[in-house]
C-alpha positions, 0 to 999 in steps of 0.5 A: 500500500502506497503512502497516498493509499494509507493517507486515504484510508486513515482519512476515511477512518477519521471521517467515519469516526467523526460522523459516528460521534455526531449521530444521535444513536452514538450518544444515546448508546453512550448515555444509556450505557453510562447510566447503567455503569453508574448504577453498577458502580455506585453501591457502597463498598463496591470494589474497583474490580467489581465495578469494572467487571460488571460494566464490561459485562454490560458492554460485551452484551448490551453494547455488543448488540448495538455494535451488530445493529449499527454496523449493519446500518453502516453496511446498508448505507454503503450499498446505497451510497457506494457511488458517491463515497467512491467518487470522494476517495477512489483517486487514491484508494481501493475498494477492499481497503475502504471496506476495512476502513469502514469496519475499523471506524465502526469498531473504534466508535463502539470502543469509545462508548465502552471507554465512556462507560468505564470512566462513568463507572470509575467516577461512581465507584470513587465518589458514591461507593467510597472505595479507592479507584484503581485504574488497572481493573478498568483498563482490564475491562476495556481490554476485555471489551475490545475483542467482543466489540470487534467481533460483533462489529464484524458480524453486523457489517459483514453479514449485512453486506454479504446477504444484502439485508439488515435482517442478517444483522438482526439474526446475529444480534439475537444469537449474541444475546441468546447464547449467553442466556441459554448457557446451561443448554448450549455448548460453551464454545458457541459463546463468542463473548468469552475471552478464552474464545477470542482466537477462533472468534477473531479468526471468524471475524477477520474471515468475514471482513476479508470475504466482504472486502473481496466480494465488494472489489469484484462487484465494483471491478476496481482491483481484481488482485485485491479481490483475489488476495482477500478471497484467499485470505478469507478462505484460509481464515475460515479454515483456521477458525473451523480447526480452532472450534473443533479443537475446543469442542474436542478438549473435553472441557464441556460435558455437553459435547464430550463427557469426561469420566474424571470430571463426572467422578468429581461431580458424584462426590457428596459433602457433609460435615466430618467427611473428607473434602473433595479434591480439585485442580484449578487455575489461579490468576496466573494460569498455574494449577493449584490443588486442594492437596497443596494445603495439606496440614493446614486449616482451609477456608474454601469460598465460592463466589462469582464476580456477577454476584455483588454480595459474594464479591463483598466477601473478598475483603472479609476473606482478605482481612481473615487471612491477615489476622490468622496468617501466623496460624497457617490458615489457607484462604482459597476463593474459587471464582465461578464464572465462564470467562477466563479473564474474570478473576485477574482484576480481583487479584490486585484488590487483595493484600494478604495471602488469598489464593484466587482460583477459577472454575469455568463450569462444564455443564454438570447437573443442576448447579448454578445457572452460570457455572454448573461445574463438577466441583460446585455439584460435589460441594453442593453449592446452590448459591454464592457466597458459600464458604466451606471450612476444612480442618488440618486433615481436610475434613469438613468442619462447617458449610456457611451460606449467605444467610445470617451474619456470614462474616461473624460466623466464619470468624468464630469457626476459624478462631476455634479451628486455628486454636486446635493445634 
């Protein structure tokens, strides 16, 4: 691409971005999203990681749907005004590059909405919630929103262009919302909003955009070589995406697709006070495997929580304080995050100052556990709500199972104080 071509594409991206910021739809989405973000971040005691996570959830699902719809509208406009647009930029541009520029500008405008929402959440969390504002969780929230918004924009823009109707974008928008809502009944790999699925969803998005650019070039007969190159690239990307999806399906992580006898055996265990606690191996915030056996000989507080459940998130500072008070007694404090997204626990690790081990349990379609994380471990421990706290003695026997009912923190302190005194 020559320097003049690059300048033309950059000019078009900036022009489209400026137009989107002037539109009523842009500011309507930004205003509504900011109100929701302020609501999620304004509860007293809300942690920065919790506000950022909950805001990013709204961005991924709500703004993601708007990304599909608005990108589809942009594609419809392109079809209707193709001649006028290409008269303005064709002297130094090629049609596939212009299609890519359209896509980039649309994605950039939605990312701006995400940034506005996260700033609103940070302001509400610092002013109304009264907790320290930490910028790292909000940066992580913006990073977590980047790939889903790009994929959503690609779906709306490309499907509308390929099928010639905005109805295709509407179908994609329904899919974007329906799959996360139907998680107990749909394969996990189909959820494009999860960060661990970004590789194959990004491949799919790039393939769709490349295919759109290729067909656009052939329709306008501007540069056949561009069309051929983009067509070949789209085919290779689609094949790569298909292999990535097949690999995820055959990984054994989803019992709905491929039952795993080891995970099934974990799920058949049952817990009651005085019995040995079911073992496990889970990943921590750094991706390292941690097992319950790593804490043999130490009393253990095992807490199940979810970043989407505010009451369970508020337990984390209490666990942090508990770990600090009893650090000399060898107490192990383990907080198991129940969420489908691999990136969920990382921002929360920075909120804790003491030796609290954060682990991630992804959920694998077992039994009738929590709707958003029915894993073998939650079935084995009979976790029906979060927070649920299981206290183990030094021999890994279950001493107490505490739920949210009543004064959970006071009861937990009482049980742990008695336990650590027993040498």
